[in-house]
DRENKOLVO-266234 format. One record per residue (C-alpha): residue in three letters; x, y, z. Coordinates in steps of 0.25 Angstrom, whole numbers, padded with zeros to 4 digits, always signed. Layout:
N
AlaXYZ ...
This chain:
565
Met-0191+0002-0223 Lys-0186-0011-0227 Asn-0174-0005-0234 Leu-0170+0003-0222 Lys-0171-0010-0213 Tyr-0162-0017-0223 Leu-0152-0005-0223 Phe-0152-0004-0208 Gly-0150-0019-0207 Cys-0138-0018-0216 Ile-0132-0007-0207 Leu-0134-0015-0195 Leu-0127-0027-0202 Val-0115-0018-0206 Ile-0114-0012-0192 Ala-0114-0026-0185 Thr-0104-0031-0195 Gly-0095-0019-0192 Cys-0097-0020-0177 Ser-0093-0034-0178 Asp-0080-0031-0186 Phe-0077-0019-0177 Leu-0078-0028-0164 Glu-0069-0038-0170 Glu-0058-0027-0172 Ser-0048-0024-0161 Pro-0049-0010-0156 Arg-0039+0000-0161 Ser-0029+0007-0152 Val-0032-0003-0140 Leu-0021-0012-0135 Ser-0026-0026-0131 Glu-0018-0034-0120 Glu-0013-0043-0131 Asp-0007-0031-0138 Leu+0002-0029-0126 Ile+0008-0043-0125 Thr+0020-0039-0133 Pro+0035-0039-0129 Glu+0034-0024-0128 Asn+0022-0023-0120 Val+0020-0035-0111 Asp+0028-0029-0100 Gly+0017-0019-0098 Phe+0009-0030-0092 Ala+0019-0033-0081 Thr+0020-0018-0079 Ala+0005-0017-0076 Ala+0007-0028-0066 Tyr+0018-0021-0059 Ala+0009-0008-0059 Ala-0002-0016-0051 Leu+0007-0016-0039 Gly+0003-0001-0037 Asn-0011-0002-0042 Asp-0017-0001-0028 His-0024+0010-0020 Tyr-0023+0015-0006 Asp-0036+0007-0002 Thr-0031-0005-0009 Pro-0016-0004-0006 Phe-0006-0015-0010 Ser+0003-0010+0001 Leu-0007-0017+0010 Trp-0006-0006+0021 Pro-0021-0008+0026 Tyr-0019-0023+0026 Gly-0005-0025+0031 Asn-0003-0013+0040 Val-0017-0007+0044 Arg-0022-0021+0046 Ser-0011-0024+0056 Asp-0005-0018+0069 Asp+0004-0009+0061 Ala-0005+0002+0055 Tyr-0018+0010+0057 Lys-0027+0013+0045 Gly-0026+0028+0046 Gly-0033+0038+0037 Ser-0044+0046+0043 Gly-0050+0035+0052 Pro-0056+0021+0051 Asn-0066+0025+0041 Asp-0055+0029+0031 Ile-0054+0017+0022 Gln-0061+0009+0032 Val-0058-0004+0026 Phe-0044-0003+0031 His-0049+0001+0045 Phe-0056-0012+0045 Phe-0044-0020+0042 Glu-0037-0011+0053 Ile-0046-0016+0064 Ser-0049-0030+0057 Glu-0064-0028+0058 Asn-0075-0027+0047 Ile-0066-0032+0036 Arg-0076-0035+0025 Thr-0076-0042+0012 Asp-0081-0030+0004 Phe-0069-0020+0006 Gly-0067-0013-0007 Glu-0052-0011-0003 Leu-0050-0026-0002 Asp-0057-0028-0016 Lys-0048-0018-0023 Phe-0036-0024-0017 Trp-0040-0038-0022 Phe-0044-0032-0036 Asn-0031-0024-0037 Ser-0022-0036-0034 Tyr-0029-0044-0044 Ile-0028-0033-0054 Ala-0013-0034-0052 Ile-0013-0049-0053 Ser-0021-0048-0066 Arg-0010-0039-0072 Ile+0001-0048-0067 Asn-0006-0061-0073 Arg-0009-0053-0086 Ala+0006-0049-0087 Ile+0010-0064-0085 Arg+0001-0069-0096 Asn+0005-0059-0106 Leu+0020-0060-0102 Asn+0019-0075-0105 Lys+0014-0072-0119 Met+0028-0066-0122 Thr+0040-0074-0126 Asp+0053-0072-0118 Ser+0060-0067-0131 Asp+0049-0057-0133 Phe+0049-0052-0119 Pro+0062-0057-0111 Leu+0056-0052-0098 Lys+0044-0061-0099 Glu+0048-0070-0087 Thr+0053-0059-0078 Arg+0040-0051-0080 Ile+0032-0064-0078 Ala+0040-0066-0065 Glu+0037-0052-0061 Met+0022-0053-0063 Lys+0022-0066-0054 Phe+0029-0058-0043 Leu+0019-0047-0044 Arg+0007-0058-0044 Gly+0013-0064-0031 His+0014-0050-0025 Phe-0001-0047-0027 Tyr-0005-0061-0023 Phe+0003-0060-0011 Met-0005-0047-0007 Leu-0018-0054-0010 Lys-0014-0066-0002 Ile-0010-0059+0011 Met-0023-0050+0010 Phe-0033-0061+0006 Lys-0027-0074+0008 Tyr-0035-0081-0003 Val-0035-0075-0017 Pro-0037-0080-0031 Tyr-0024-0083-0037 Ile-0024-0080-0052 Thr-0012-0081-0061 Glu-0010-0078-0076 Asp-0013-0093-0079 Ile-0028-0091-0076 Pro-0037-0086-0087 Val-0045-0074-0083 Glu-0058-0081-0086 Asp-0054-0091-0074 Tyr-0052-0080-0064 Gly-0066-0082-0059 Thr-0064-0096-0055 Ile-0052-0094-0046 Ser-0055-0093-0031 Asn-0047-0086-0020 Arg-0047-0100-0013 Asp-0041-0108-0025 Leu-0028-0108-0018 Thr-0026-0111-0003 Asn-0018-0101+0005 Asp-0005-0108+0003 Glu-0008-0111-0012 Leu-0010-0096-0014 Trp+0003-0093-0007 Glu+0010-0103-0015 Ala+0004-0097-0028 Ile+0010-0083-0024 Ala+0023-0089-0021 Asn+0024-0096-0034 Asp+0022-0082-0041 Phe+0035-0077-0034 Glu+0042-0090-0036 Thr+0039-0090-0051 Ala+0043-0075-0052 Ile+0057-0078-0045 Glu+0060-0088-0057 Ser+0061-0076-0067 Leu+0063-0063-0059 Pro+0077-0057-0059 Val+0083-0055-0045 Ser+0082-0040-0047 Gln+0075-0031-0058 Gln+0081-0019-0065 Glu+0067-0013-0065 Ile+0064-0008-0051 Gly+0050-0013-0046 Arg+0050-0027-0054 Ala+0049-0040-0046 Ser+0062-0047-0044 Lys+0066-0061-0040 Thr+0071-0055-0027 Ala+0057-0049-0025 Ala+0050-0062-0029 Tyr+0058-0070-0019 Ala+0055-0060-0008 Tyr+0040-0060-0011 Leu+0041-0076-0012 Ala+0047-0076+0003 Lys+0035-0067+0007 Val+0025-0077+0001 Arg+0031-0089+0007 Leu+0032-0082+0021 Tyr+0017-0080+0021 Gln+0014-0094+0015 Ala+0022-0100+0026 Tyr+0012-0095+0037 Glu+0001-0106+0034 Gln-0013-0101+0037 Asp-0026-0109+0039 Asp-0040-0105+0034 Asn-0041-0096+0046 Asn-0028-0088+0042 Gln-0021-0094+0054 Val-0006-0097+0053 Thr-0005-0112+0055 Ser+0009-0115+0052 Ile+0022-0109+0045 Asn+0026-0117+0033 Gln+0041-0119+0035 Ala+0043-0123+0020 Lys+0037-0109+0016 Leu+0046-0102+0026 Leu+0058-0109+0019 Lys+0053-0103+0006 Val+0054-0089+0012 Ile+0068-0092+0016 Glu+0071-0097+0002 Ala+0064-0085-0005 Thr+0072-0075+0004 Asp+0085-0082+0001 Asn+0083-0076-0013 Val+0081-0062-0008 Leu+0092-0060+0003 Gly+0103-0052-0002 Leu+0095-0046-0014 Gly+0089-0035-0006 Phe+0093-0027+0006 Leu+0088-0020+0018 Glu+0088-0005+0016 Thr+0098+0002+0025 Asp+0087+0010+0031 Phe+0073+0005+0032 Ala+0068+0019+0028 Ser+0073+0017+0014 Asn+0062+0006+0011 Phe+0052+0017+0012 Leu+0058+0029+0005 Pro+0055+0034-0010 Gly+0064+0037-0021 Ser+0078+0031-0021 Phe+0075+0022-0009 Glu+0065+0014-0017 Asn+0068+0000-0022 Gly+0080-0001-0013 Pro+0087-0014-0008 Glu+0076-0018+0002 Ser+0065-0017-0009 Ile+0063-0031-0014 Phe+0050-0027-0022 Ala+0043-0014-0021 Ile+0030-0007-0028 Gln+0036+0004-0037 Tyr+0029+0017-0037 Thr+0032+0030-0044 Asp+0027+0045-0045 Ser+0031+0046-0059 Asp+0025+0037-0069 Asn+0018+0047-0077 Thr+0004+0045-0070 Leu-0003+0056-0062 His+0003+0052-0048 Gly+0013+0041-0052 Arg+0012+0027-0047 Leu+0011+0029-0032 Asn+0009+0020-0020 Phe-0006+0021-0019 Ser-0006+0010-0008 Asp-0001+0020+0003 Val-0006+0034-0001 Leu-0015+0034+0011 Ser-0003+0033+0021 Thr+0002+0047+0019 Pro+0000+0055+0032 Gln-0011+0065+0031 Gly-0001+0076+0034 Leu+0005+0074+0020 Gly-0007+0070+0012 Cys-0017+0059+0015 Cys-0021+0050+0021 Asp-0014+0045+0033 Phe-0017+0030+0032 His-0009+0018+0036 Lys-0004+0023+0050 Pro+0006+0015+0059 Ser+0000+0010+0071 Gln+0005+0013+0085 Asn+0007-0002+0087 Leu+0017-0002+0075 Val+0024+0010+0080 Asn+0026+0004+0094 Ala+0031-0009+0087 Tyr+0044-0002+0083 Lys+0048+0000+0098 Thr+0060-0007+0103 Asp+0066-0011+0116 Thr+0080-0007+0122 Asn+0086-0018+0114 Gly+0080-0012+0101 Leu+0070-0024+0099 Pro+0055-0023+0097 Leu+0046-0023+0109 Phe+0039-0035+0105 Asn+0029-0036+0116 Thr+0029-0022+0122 Tyr+0030-0013+0110 Asn+0015-0009+0111 Asn+0015-0006+0126 Ala+0017+0009+0124 Asn+0016+0017+0111 Val+0027+0024+0104 Asp+0024+0039+0106 Tyr+0029+0047+0094 Asn+0030+0059+0103 Asn+0040+0052+0112 Leu+0047+0042+0102 Asn+0060+0042+0111 Ala+0052+0035+0122 Val+0054+0022+0114 Lys+0064+0015+0105 Val+0060+0011+0091 Asp+0064+0003+0079 Pro+0068+0013+0068 Arg+0058+0008+0058 Leu+0047+0015+0066 Tyr+0052+0028+0060 His+0052+0023+0046 Thr+0038+0017+0047 Val+0030+0026+0055 Ala+0028+0042+0053 Ile+0029+0047+0067 Pro+0024+0061+0071 Asn+0035+0072+0073 Leu+0045+0064+0064 Pro+0049+0066+0049 Tyr+0040+0059+0040 Lys+0047+0050+0030 Tyr+0060+0055+0036 Asp+0057+0069+0030 Asn+0060+0081+0040 Asp+0051+0089+0031 Tyr+0039+0081+0035 Ile+0038+0079+0050 Tyr+0026+0069+0052 Ala+0016+0076+0062 Glu+0004+0072+0069 Ser-0004+0082+0061 Trp-0001+0073+0049 Val-0010+0062+0054 Arg-0024+0061+0049 Ser-0031+0053+0060 Pro-0022+0052+0073 Asn-0034+0046+0079 Pro-0035+0034+0077 Tyr-0022+0032+0069 Gly-0011+0039+0077 Tyr+0000+0048+0072 Tyr+0009+0038+0064 Ala+0010+0037+0049 Ser+0016+0026+0040 Leu+0030+0030+0033 Lys+0034+0018+0024 Glu+0025+0020+0013 Asn+0025+0036+0013 Val+0035+0046+0008 Ser+0040+0060+0012 Pro+0033+0071+0004 Asn+0047+0075+0001 Cys+0050+0063-0007 Gly+0047+0071-0020 Ser+0038+0065-0030 Cys+0035+0052-0023 Phe+0025+0059-0014 Val+0013+0062-0023 Asn+0000+0069-0020 Ile-0011+0061-0025 Asp-0022+0069-0019 Pro-0027+0067-0008 Phe-0016+0057-0006 Tyr-0001+0057-0007 Gly+0005+0045-0013 Asn+0020+0041-0015 Ser+0028+0033-0025 Lys+0038+0026-0016 Asn+0039+0011-0018 Arg+0032+0001-0009 Ile+0042-0010-0006 Gln+0034-0023-0006 Ile+0045-0032-0001 Arg+0057-0027+0006 Tyr+0070-0035+0009 Ala+0067-0033+0024 Asp+0054-0042+0021 Val+0063-0053+0015 Leu+0072-0053+0027 Leu+0060-0054+0037 Met+0053-0064+0029 Arg+0065-0073+0029 Ala+0067-0070+0044 Glu+0052-0074+0047 Ala+0054-0087+0039 Leu+0067-0091+0046 Ile+0060-0088+0060 Glu+0048-0097+0057 Leu+0058-0108+0051 Gly+0064-0108+0065 Gln+0077-0101+0059 Phe+0075-0088+0068 Asn+0089-0086+0070 Asp+0091-0084+0055 Ala+0080-0074+0055 Leu+0087-0065+0066 Pro+0097-0058+0056 Leu+0086-0055+0046 Ile+0078-0048+0056 Asn+0090-0041+0061 Gln+0093-0036+0047 Ile+0080-0029+0048 Arg+0082-0023+0062 Asn+0096-0019+0059 Arg+0091-0011+0046 Ala+0080-0005+0055 Ser+0091+0000+0065 Gln+0099+0007+0054 Ser+0086+0014+0048 Thr+0088+0027+0055 Asn+0094+0037+0044 Leu+0081+0043+0041 Ile+0075+0043+0056 Gly+0086+0051+0063 Tyr+0074+0057+0071 Ala+0072+0044+0078 Asn+0079+0043+0091 Asn+0072+0031+0097 Leu+0078+0020+0089 Asn+0082+0006+0094 Ile+0082-0007+0086 Ser+0091-0019+0087 Pro+0093-0032+0080 Tyr+0089-0045+0087 Val+0101-0051+0094 Asp+0098-0065+0100 Gly+0102-0066+0114 Val+0105-0052+0116 Asn+0092-0044+0114 Cys+0082-0056+0110 Thr+0081-0071+0110 Trp+0079-0074+0096 Thr+0070-0086+0096 Gln+0060-0090+0085 Asp+0048-0083+0093 Phe+0057-0071+0095 Ala+0061-0071+0081 Arg+0047-0072+0075 Gln+0043-0060+0084 Ala+0055-0052+0080 Leu+0052-0055+0065 Arg+0037-0051+0066 Trp+0041-0038+0073 Glu+0051-0035+0063 Arg+0042-0037+0051 Arg+0032-0027+0058 Leu+0042-0016+0060 Glu+0049-0018+0047 Phe+0037-0018+0038 Ala+0027-0010+0046 Met+0017-0002+0037 Glu+0022-0010+0025 Gly+0009-0018+0024 Ser+0013-0032+0029 Arg+0010-0032+0044 Phe-0004-0038+0044 Phe+0001-0049+0034 Asp+0012-0053+0043 Leu+0003-0054+0055 Val-0006-0063+0046 Arg+0006-0072+0041 Trp+0011-0074+0055 Gly-0003-0078+0060 Ile-0004-0067+0071 Ala-0013-0056+0064 Ala-0025-0058+0074 Glu-0016-0059+0086 Thr-0008-0047+0082 Leu-0019-0038+0078 Asn-0029-0041+0089 Lys-0019-0038+0099 Tyr-0015-0025+0091 Tyr-0030-0021+0091 Leu-0032-0023+0106 Glu-0019-0015+0109 Glu-0022-0004+0100 Thr-0036-0001+0104 Asp-0032+0010+0113 Glu-0023+0017+0102 Val-0034+0015+0091 Glu-0048+0014+0095 Tyr-0053+0007+0083 Tyr-0045-0006+0086 Ser-0055-0008+0098 Gly-0064-0016+0088 Ala-0053-0023+0080 Asn-0051-0038+0079 Phe-0043-0046+0070 Asn-0051-0059+0066 Ser-0041-0070+0065 Gly-0044-0080+0054 Val-0051-0069+0045 Glu-0044-0056+0045 Glu-0030-0061+0041 Tyr-0035-0059+0027 Cys-0044-0049+0020 Pro-0057-0054+0015 Ile-0058-0057+0000 Pro-0065-0045-0006 Gln-0080-0049-0008 Ala-0080-0041-0021 Gln-0070-0051-0026 Ile-0078-0063-0021 Asn-0090-0058-0028 Phe-0082-0056-0041 Ser-0077-0070-0040 Gln-0091-0075-0039 Glu-0088-0081-0025 Ile-0076-0089-0030 Tyr-0067-0081-0021 Lys-0070-0085-0006 Gln-0070-0075+0006 Asn-0059-0076+0016 Lys-0064-0083+0029 Gly-0071-0074+0039 Tyr-0075-0063+0029 Asn-0090-0063+0025 
């Protein structure tokens, strides 16, 4: 027995020694991160960061359609009814917005996964020498552009978020609060990423989809414009910072002439050869042929396909938005009376409208996406009560587009790019800054560039017989004062960028979200019954609550936004 015990002890000693040696060995056929930090492979970290631009989902969309459109006066949620993705319905009526929404938590999580990839890419690129990897500085600049993009989205969604860069060790992440930076300091940090990127980015890139100096200047202008509208702790605009507005002018100076408006508005929202056109300053690139099962499709917007073509008829243009396209006999918007009577799609010729209506809204009895093979019909609509009979066009494609319309049962996705910043946005950001600087006469030709292009955008809508749009002519069809110019600019932004995810954030920037939405709810109650209980809570609902799951994960280092329990 003693000999057996001795033998067993020796065996254990051998096993223990063997295990120790084995555990100290690197596993075979497995690549570590350090193995990939080579001149041949380091670019893969940047590629992974770019891929994060499309790593969203229809209930956590980076297109921001539930938060920028449905949350505004431009769109109804759609789907089968209010209970279908009910969280988005709560945002639609500004009621019962809670801190435990999984959709907000996933949006936050996906955004920080993207930022983590970006920071990792920067750290690893910094381990390269310029001689080993000549594109080092360019790629780092691209990463800072992407980081600015993701932080911009987080900022307009949540206002206060933790700001984490490649310089912060992972073990210190748990010490960083979402309140470490003030509102203005966070804007400044985001702006700094774009300013740093500008230093090393080329004016244009040979590889389509990469960030350029021009795109960084355009995004910097957007950041500075938001930053200029200074808010207090109650999210109220207290002043408009003139120095920041001058920075908008300075940034747009570096974009003017490097992009152009498409001749036809429609070209911005068509697939194939129309993509990455002269108006596309920066776009999210999608594909149907990347050797994966369905391709790299736009999952943000799969739900907006009309039910008559697939699923699921979300993201429905509001009657209020359709009415906003009406024009008077001079071809100008009906600023104060547009909503007195509804546009009737069975009697369109009873009113005159801006041509952009037909490029933005699918209307019964007319070609869908300009395709006579597909006439949009009332029968295509999933839930006419309460959502009406219109559908969104810009993010969708005709089934005749070829392989770009993809069956991902039960949904239909598409591989058309989504433009993140258009040249039209650059012109109108510049115009807005000029108006608020008191240089409103200089804004007039910029706004008219947009309106003149709209008037020419008729090649694909020959069926529209009720068009009437004109430029503003001071002393002839309007009196171009600062107040009138401000109203015209804000109206132009609504019509030009409708259903593109920006309307609600514009209202918050201007400090008129509560005023606009509570008026909208009151007026639309007869059209949509569920608005009867809607009310926008000023000082709270300009921003989403910080996800409670993230507060818990941070061990209460993150602080909740005011007004949310």
